[in-house]
Every structure is written in C-alpha cells, then in structure tokens.
N, C-alpha and C positions, 0 to 999 in steps of 0.2 A: 344648291342650298344656301340660304342667306346666312350671314355671320351671326353668331350669338350676340346678345346684348353685352355691353361691357362689364356688367355687374358680376358674372360668375368668375371663378378662378381661372387664371390663364391656363391654356392647354399645355400639358407637358410634352416633351419631345415625342415624336412619333414612335420611336423605339420603345418608349415606356408605355405606349397605349396598345400594344399588341396583346392578343388574348393568351397571356401566359399567367400561370399561377405560382411559379417559383422563380427565384433569381439565384442561380447557383444551387446550393444545397438548402437555402432558406426559402420558406414560403413567402409570397407577396401578399400584403394586406389587400383583400378584396372589399370594395365598398360599393354598395348598391343604393341608389337614390331614386330610381324609377319604380314607383309603386310602393314606396316606404323606404325606411333607412335601415340597412343591415351592414354589419362589418364581419368579415370572415378571415380568420388567420389559421391556416392549417385545417384542423378538424373542428375548431371551435367557432361559434357564431353568436353574436349578440344582435338584437334588433329592437326597434321601437314597438313592435307588436307584443313583445314579452314584458314590457315595463309600463306601468300605469302612470309614472311621473313624466310630465311633458317637458319641463324646462331643461333637464340635462340633455335630452335628445335635440331640443331646439338649439342649444348652444353648440353641441357637437356638429350638427348638420350645418349650421351657419359658418363655423370655422372651416369646415371641409369645403363648402361651396365657394367661400371667398379665401381660399388657401393661398392665393398669390400675393396677399398683402397682410400687413399687421393691422388688426382691428382695434381701434381705440376703446378703452373701457367705457367711455360715455356712450359710444354707439351700442355696445352690448347691453348696457343698463337701459337705454331707450327701447331696445328690442325685448328684453326679458322683464323689465320692471318699469313699464311706461308710466310717466307722471310722478315717479318717486325721485327724490334727490337726497344728497347728503351721504352720511357714512353708512346708513342702513343698507341701501342697495349695493354699495361697494363691497361691504362685508358679505352680503348674500351671494354676490357674484363669485367671490373667492371660494366660498363654501361650495358653490355649484361647480366650479372648475375642479375642485377636489373630488366631487362625486363623479364627474365625467372621467377623471383619471382612474378612479376605482372601477368604472365600467370597462375601461380599456385593459385594466389588469386581468379581467376575466378571460381575455383572449390569449393570454400567455405571451404577449409581445415582449421581446427582449428589452426594449426601451420604452415601455408603455408610459412611464412618468414623463418622458421627454417628448411625447407626441404633441402636447400643447405647451407652447413656449410663452413666457411673459418677459417683455423688455420695454422699458420706458413708457409705462402706463398703457401698454397694448398687450393683446393676446394674439397668438398666431398658430396655425397648424404647422407642424414641422415638415417643411418641404423637402428635407433631406431623406425622409423615409420613403422607400419605394412603395407605391400603391398602384392598384388598377381600379378605376372608377367607371361604373357602367355608363354614365352620361358621356364621358369622353369616348369610350369605345363605340357607343351608339352613334354619336355625332360623326365620328370618323368613318364608320361604315356607310352612313347615309351619304356623306360627301364622296366617298370612293365609288359608290354605286352609280354615280352619274358620269364616271370616266368614259370617254369615247372609245378607248381601246379595249374595253371589256367585251368578251363574247356574251351573247344572250344568256348562256348557261352560267357563266361567271357572275354576271350581274344578278341573276335570280338567286344564286347561292348566297351572294353577299347580302341581298335584301332579306332573305329568309333568316340569316344569322342575326341581322340587326333587329328584325321583328321579335326574335326570341328574347332579346335583351329588354324590350319594353314591357315590363310586367304591370305597368300602371303609370299614371301621371306622376310627375316629379314631386316627391315628398307628399304623397296623396293624403297622409294623415294630418298634414299641416297646411292644407289649402286655404285656411282662413287667415294665415299670416300674409301680410302685404308683400313681403319680399319673395315669398314662395309664389304668390299669384302673379308676380312680375316675370318670374323665370319659367314657370310651368308651361305657359302658352308656346314658348319657343320650342321646347321639346315635343309638345303635343302636336303642333302644326307640322313638324318634321315627321312625326309618326303617321299622321293622316295622309300626307303625300306618299309616304313609304307604303302604306297599305294599298292605296289606289294603284301605285306603280306595280307592286307585287301581284295584286289580283288581276291586273290587266295582262301581265306576262303569263301568269298561270292560265288565264282564259284562252290566250292564243295557243297554248300547248294543250288545251282541253284537259287540264289537270283539275277537274271539278271538285274532287274530294278535298284537295289542298285549298282551293278557293273557299269552300265551305268552312274549313278549319280556320283559315286566316281571318275571314270576315266575321265568322261567329265570335271569335275571340275579340276582334276589334269592337264589335257592338257591345260586348260586356264592358269594355273600357269607355267607349263613347257611343251611346245609343241614339245620337242625333246627327249622324253623318249619313246622308241619303245614299251616297255611293257605296257605303259598306253594305247596306241592305240590297242595293241593286245587284252587286256581284254575288252576294249570298243567295238571293232568290234565284238568280239565273243558274247558279251552281246546283241548287236543289231541283230546278226544273230539268236540267240536263242529266241529272242522275235519277230521274224518275220519282223524286220525292215531292209530288205535286201537292199533296195535302199540307206538308210542312212549308212548301213555298207559299201557299195561300195564307197559312197562319202568319208567316213572316210579313207578307204584304199587309195584312190587317194590322199587325204591330206597327209597321211603318206608317200606315194610313192614320192610325190613332195618334202616334207620336207627333207627326208633322201637321196633319190636317186638323185634328181635333184639339190636341193640346196646345200647339203653337200657332194654329191658324194659317199654316203655310200649305199651299196646294202642291201635291207631288208633281214633279216635272213630267213633261210629255214622254220622256224616256222611260220613266217608271210606269206611267199609264200604259204604254205599249207593252211593257213587261207583264202587267196584269193581264192584258189580252192574250199574251203568249201562255200564261198560266191557264187561263180559261180554255184556250184551244187544246192544250195538252191534257187538261182534265177531261175534256170532251172525248179526246182520242182514247184515253185510258178507260173511260166508262162505256165507250161504244162496244157493242157486242152483236154478233150475228144471231138473229132470232126472228121468227115469224109470229111469235106470241105477243101481240100488242097489249094484252092484259098485263104481261110481265113487264113490258116496257113502261106502261103507265104506272105500275106500282113503283118502278125504279125512279121515274121522274118526279112523282108526287111524294115528296118527302114530308113526313108527319110534322116536322118542326116548322114547316112553312105554312101550315094550314090555319093557324089561329091568328085572327086579326089581319091588319094590313101587312103587305109584303115589304119588309125593310131590306134595302140592298145598297151596295156601293153606288156612288154617283155614276160610274161608268156603265153599270148595268141599268140604272135608271134611264140614262141617256138612250140606250138601245131600246128599252121599253117605250120611251117617248116616241122614238122614230117609228116603231112598229105601230103604235096607236095612231100616229099622224097619217100613216098610209091606210090603216084600217078605216079611219074616219072618212077619208076621201072616197072610199068605196061604199061603205055602209050608210053613211050619213048620220050615225049615232053621235051623241054628244059626250065628249070627254073634256075635262077641265084641268088645267095646270094651276095648282094653288101653292101658296107659300105662307109659312108661319115664321115670323121674325121676333127675336127677343132683344130688348134693350133696357137700360136703366130708365126708371120713370122720369128722372131729371135730364135725360138725354146723354149722360156721361157713359164712358166705356166701362162695362162691368169687369170686375176681377176675373181672370181666366179660370181659376179653380172653381169659383162660385158658378160662373157661366156654364162650365162643362157639367157640373153636378146637376144643375137645373135642366140643362138640355137633355141629359139622360132621362130625367124624370118626365120631360115633355115627350120624349120618344115613346116611353111606356104608355102615356096617355093617348098618343096618336095610334099606336098599335091596338090598344084595347078598345078604342072608340070606332075606328074605321072598319070597313068590311074586308073580306078576303080578296075581293077584286081590286082593291085600291093598292097603290104602290107609293113608297116613300123613301127618301134618301136625305142625308145631311148635305146641304148645299154649301154652307160656310160654317164658321164657328158659332154663328148665332141664328142660323136659318135652316129650315127643313123645306123641301119641295115635295109635293104630293100630286098624284094623278088620280082624279076622281071621276069615274063614269057617273053622270047625273043628267036628269032631263033638262036642267036649267042652271044658270049661275046662282040663282037664289037658293036652289036646293043644295048646291055644293057649299054655299056659304053657311047654310044651316049645320052641315057637318063640321065645318071649321069652328063655328060658334060652340058646338058641343064639346070639341076638344079643349077650347080655351076655358069654358065653364068648368069642365071636369078638373083641369089643371089648377085653376084658382080655388076651387073647393078643397082640393087635396093639400094645396100649399098656400094658404091665405097670407102667410108672412113673406112670401117670395117678393123681393124688391124689383123683379123684372116686369116689364110691360110687354105683353104679347100683342102683336099686330098680324093681320091676315090680309091676303090679296088673292084674287082668283080671276082667271080668264080662260076662254076656250082655246084649246091647242090649235095650232095652225095645221090645216090639212095639207098633205103632200100628195100631189098627183103623180102617179107612176105609169 
C-alpha cells in the first residue's frame, strides 16, 4: 500500500491502533470518519447525522484529521468563513469552539473541555487523550494484509475485518470540502484494492455467498467499479441465481456503456456468455411436446415491435443471418442510426441518454417483429432489417427519423442513418 498524503494527522504508535475499546478501567474514545463522523465514549455516541448544523462538525473533524499539529486561527477562518476578515470571523470561531466543546460534553468525557487546546493563536486536538480512530485501524489492517508471512486464512481474516471498518468514503457528508476531497481518494483507492483482493481470495475458496455480500456492499459504496460487478455476477451465477446475475449485468451495462460511454471489458462480456449458458441449462427440460417448448421460448414481452437486445446477442444474430443469407440468398441489411448535435459538438451525456431512450422507443414501435436492434455506442443504434433492397430499408429508417422529429420537434440532436447489405458467410 502506498503511503498516505502528508496532510492527515501522523499515525499514532502501533500499540495505540489495536482494536481495543478500553484502556485499563476507562473506555477509549472511539472515532469514526469513514462514512460519516461519529464519536463514541462508553455507551454514549454523537454523530454528524444527528445534527443539522455543519460548521461545528467541520471544525471537529478538521482538528481530528490534522491532530498531529497546531492549526493557526487564520487557517480555520479560511476553512469555515472563506472570504471574511477582521474581528467578526475570529469571534465566530471562538463561539464555534465553545459549541464543539459542548458537543463533547454530551459524551461524558472526564476532560471534555480539554479536548481542544488553544495556544499562541492556534487550536489543536489534545494528543494526550487516548483515542482509536477507524482510518488508522483500516490503514494498518490494509498494510498488514500484504505481509508475506501471513497464511491465506490469516490474510483473508484480516481483509474481512478491514472491510467491516469501511462504512463509506472518508467524511462522506462533507465531500464538497476541498480538504476532504483531497484525503478521501486515498482511503477509497485502498478500499477498492482491498475488495478486489478479498473477492479474489473468496472466489478461490468458492465462498460465493461471501463474495456476493462483499461485492454487493461495495457496489453500494461505489457503483462504478467494474471488478465489483464481475465478482458479484460470478458469485450469483455459481449459486444458481441466474436471473439476479442477468439483472446485475444489465445494471453494469447501463452504468458503464450507456451512462459513461465505456464498453465493458472482454472479461465481463465472457461473463455475460456464461450467464446465458447457465440460463439455458436452467431452462432446459426433457420433453417431447414441441408446442410446450414453443410457448416457453416465445415470450410475450418480445412479440411487440423490433427485438431489442444486448450487443452481444445482436452479434450472434448477425452471424446467424450472415450464414442464412449465404444459403438462402435473401436480402438482410445492417443499418445504423447516429445522433449528434446539429453544430457538430458533443452533446451533454444526460441529455443524450434521455433522447437515445426516446429514439429506442421510436425504433421499436416503427419496425417489425422480424427486425433486431441494439445500442452500439452512446450515440448509435444498429439494426438488422430484412428487406428486398437497400432503398426499402432506407424507407424504414426514414420513418423512424420522421416519427422521432415529429414527437420531439425541439430536440437539438441531428439523426443520421446508414445502411448496407450484411456480408454473407459461407460455411
């Protein structure tokens, strides 16, 4: 693991970072900063989720995060009262410190008024008070998990305990603050590596339920890590939850391919094929009743309009059609509809996705049941059109564009179309 940036507080000695909640007969102040800020002393807890006022918690969190140094008053004023100068923010800061001390009083700490010290125009967190802070414990566990002398069981146990500490990103309620946004990625990147390592070890041991739990929770924290989905979907497939695996694949597809314009990796595409094979095995049944098989295969929700499918399925259909054309000689055309701004600039992603969904509805309602369509990129659809000629196929494309422009006359996008005969494949 790489070293933390120099801005956080210095790490306390290792003996102070062990998972203990008492020192002698006295409880140790527990501080959580991953997923929000909470302080616990004995049976009493205070947290930023219970208070509507932001500044006291911002001051408290800042002094804790930078507890290794004395923070100048000017620095705190710039943090809490940016752009203000003179006596007013200085007095407001003193009042704010008083309110923070009142918060700490609620914990019943024996020396709550001495938790924040003021000397020579600076404020500082009292480093003499024993504390346990989750960022320190989490970082130490991640570092230890890479030790070469650990057995696989010890490493996995350490990783699982570290994952339990990460309840969310560093001070998630204050992500808009520049100093938080500088520190949060450090812990987040550590968490991402930890999830991937843990999921990999659990997969080797075929502990698929644990894989599902770890990665499902990780996606709640960060829904844009492809590997989280990869391990989660594989766990669902291996535990026979094929429908849930397909739902998660579609969620991944939409998040990466549709929203971000990023094509899923070859590894994830292969995983989709594994889901499809597993689904076929689950639905396979011994029967001589072809009418029953036909009813099972012909789902009602796929009868209306064009058949929309994932690009991987469209690719398989294209290859089947290419073989069929070579044998039968019938005409099938590959078409494309593309959207762009009228001035040639790149459209905003949110607007583009909204209109692409509307375009999909027009495609499905305009084309016939024998036509297939799929989203090829963030701004393009591909279609398979059985037609006697390219001209007839172009007529169908023009109908789609006409219907779309009639329904959305204020749409700033320009739709373009293209069509060509598919290449026959001789087998």
